[in-house]
C-alpha positions as CSV (number, residue, x, y, z in Angstrom):
1,M,-23.9,78.0,4.8
2,S,-24.1,78.8,8.9
3,Y,-22.4,80.3,12.3
4,D,-23.2,77.4,14.0
5,L,-23.4,77.2,18.4
6,M,-24.4,75.1,20.6
7,V,-24.6,74.5,24.9
8,F,-25.2,71.9,26.1
9,E,-25.7,70.3,29.7
10,K,-22.3,70.3,31.7
11,T,-23.0,66.7,33.7
12,K,-23.2,65.0,30.3
13,A,-20.3,65.8,28.6
14,P,-17.3,64.2,29.1
15,S,-14.3,66.3,30.5
16,T,-11.6,66.2,27.2
17,K,-11.8,67.5,24.3
18,K,-10.9,64.2,22.1
19,E,-14.0,62.5,24.1
20,F,-15.8,65.8,23.9
21,M,-15.9,65.4,20.4
22,T,-16.2,62.2,20.1
23,W,-20.0,62.7,22.0
24,F,-20.7,66.0,20.4
25,E,-20.7,64.0,16.8
26,K,-22.9,61.4,18.5
27,Q,-25.1,64.0,20.1
28,T,-25.5,65.1,16.3
29,E,-26.6,62.3,14.9
30,W,-29.7,63.0,15.5
31,N,-31.1,59.4,16.7
32,E,-33.1,59.9,20.3
33,E,-36.7,59.3,19.3
34,H,-38.6,62.9,19.2
35,D,-38.8,65.8,16.5
36,Y,-35.9,68.3,17.9
37,Q,-38.3,71.4,18.1
38,S,-39.7,71.0,21.4
39,I,-37.9,72.4,24.6
40,G,-39.3,69.4,26.8
41,V,-37.0,66.5,26.2
42,S,-34.2,68.7,27.5
43,S,-32.5,69.4,31.2
44,L,-34.2,72.1,33.4
45,A,-31.3,74.4,32.7
46,L,-31.6,73.5,28.7
47,Q,-35.0,74.8,28.9
48,N,-34.4,78.2,31.2
49,W,-31.7,78.9,28.9
50,F,-33.7,78.4,25.5
51,M,-36.5,80.7,27.2
52,E,-34.3,83.3,27.7
53,M,-32.5,82.6,24.0
54,K,-35.4,83.0,21.7
55,N,-36.6,86.4,22.8
56,T,-33.6,87.7,21.1
57,F,-33.1,85.1,18.8
58,P,-36.4,83.6,18.1
59,P,-36.5,80.1,16.6
60,M,-37.5,79.0,12.4
61,N,-40.0,76.7,13.6
62,G,-41.9,75.2,16.6
63,D,-44.4,76.6,19.3
64,Y,-42.5,79.3,19.4
65,S,-41.5,80.5,16.1
66,P,-43.1,84.4,15.1
67,D,-45.7,84.4,13.0
68,A,-45.1,85.2,9.3
69,D,-47.0,88.3,9.8
70,L,-44.6,90.0,12.5
71,L,-41.8,88.5,10.0
72,D,-42.4,90.3,7.8
73,A,-43.5,93.7,9.6
74,D,-39.8,93.5,11.5
75,E,-36.7,92.8,8.9
76,N,-34.1,92.8,12.0
77,L,-36.2,89.5,13.7
78,E,-35.7,88.1,10.0
79,R,-32.5,88.6,10.9
80,H,-32.3,86.6,14.0
81,L,-34.2,83.7,12.9
82,T,-32.4,80.7,14.5
83,D,-32.3,77.1,13.0
84,Y,-32.7,75.4,16.4
85,S,-32.3,72.0,16.9
86,I,-33.0,70.1,19.9
87,G,-31.9,67.4,22.2
88,R,-32.2,65.7,25.2
89,E,-28.6,66.6,26.8
90,V,-27.8,69.7,23.5
91,I,-29.4,73.0,21.6
92,Y,-28.5,73.1,18.6
93,A,-28.3,76.9,17.2
94,A,-27.5,77.6,13.4
95,F,-27.5,81.6,12.8
96,S,-27.2,83.3,10.5
97,W,-23.6,85.1,9.4
98,S,-24.8,88.4,9.8
99,V,-25.1,88.2,13.5
100,A,-22.6,86.0,14.2
101,D,-20.7,87.9,16.8
102,E,-23.8,89.4,18.3
103,A,-24.8,85.5,18.9
104,Y,-21.3,84.4,20.3
105,E,-21.5,87.2,23.2
106,F,-25.0,86.7,23.8
107,M,-24.9,82.8,23.9
108,R,-22.5,82.0,25.7
109,T,-23.2,85.3,28.4
110,L,-26.7,83.1,28.7
111,A,-24.9,80.1,29.0
112,Q,-23.0,80.7,32.2
113,K,-25.9,81.9,33.7
114,H,-28.3,79.2,33.0
115,G,-25.1,76.8,33.9
116,V,-24.4,75.1,31.0
117,G,-21.8,74.7,28.8
118,F,-20.8,76.3,25.4
119,F,-19.5,74.6,22.4
120,N,-18.4,77.0,19.3
121,V,-18.5,74.8,16.4
122,S,-18.3,77.1,14.0
123,S,-13.9,77.8,15.5
124,D,-11.5,76.6,13.6
125,D,-10.3,75.2,17.6
126,G,-13.4,73.9,18.5
127,E,-13.6,76.5,21.9
128,I,-15.0,74.7,25.0
129,I,-16.4,76.7,28.0
130,L,-17.8,75.1,31.2
131,P,-20.2,77.1,32.9
132,D,-17.5,78.4,35.3
133,G,-15.6,79.9,32.3
134,G,-12.7,77.1,32.2
135,G,-11.9,74.8,28.9
136,I,-11.8,72.1,28.3
137,I,-8.9,71.1,26.3
């Protein structure tokens, strides 16, 4: 089991929690016709978020995943490996629970910086935060 967070294109997400959750379920059916590892399918804001995020939480797979030799040499890097699923309107990130607090703070900060929404998938209340700091209720 992983600690899961998601960022989303704010212009594409519904504005009520009920509608958002329906939209989220549709997004996570992973029915788009691409490999979900390529950042080029996402909006510019999501691309910018990912390019900064990957420096601290590198992807397990895809073009930006670190070489095996680098992982063997750096235990901290291995703990930060993240399983990203990259869609047109969302990027879903699955982290190790050992970095949950760090991942939450870093990802939420970068979401605000890059003007994308933030969804705490693993939280009990389904916290959804817009770039302006407001939430979806």
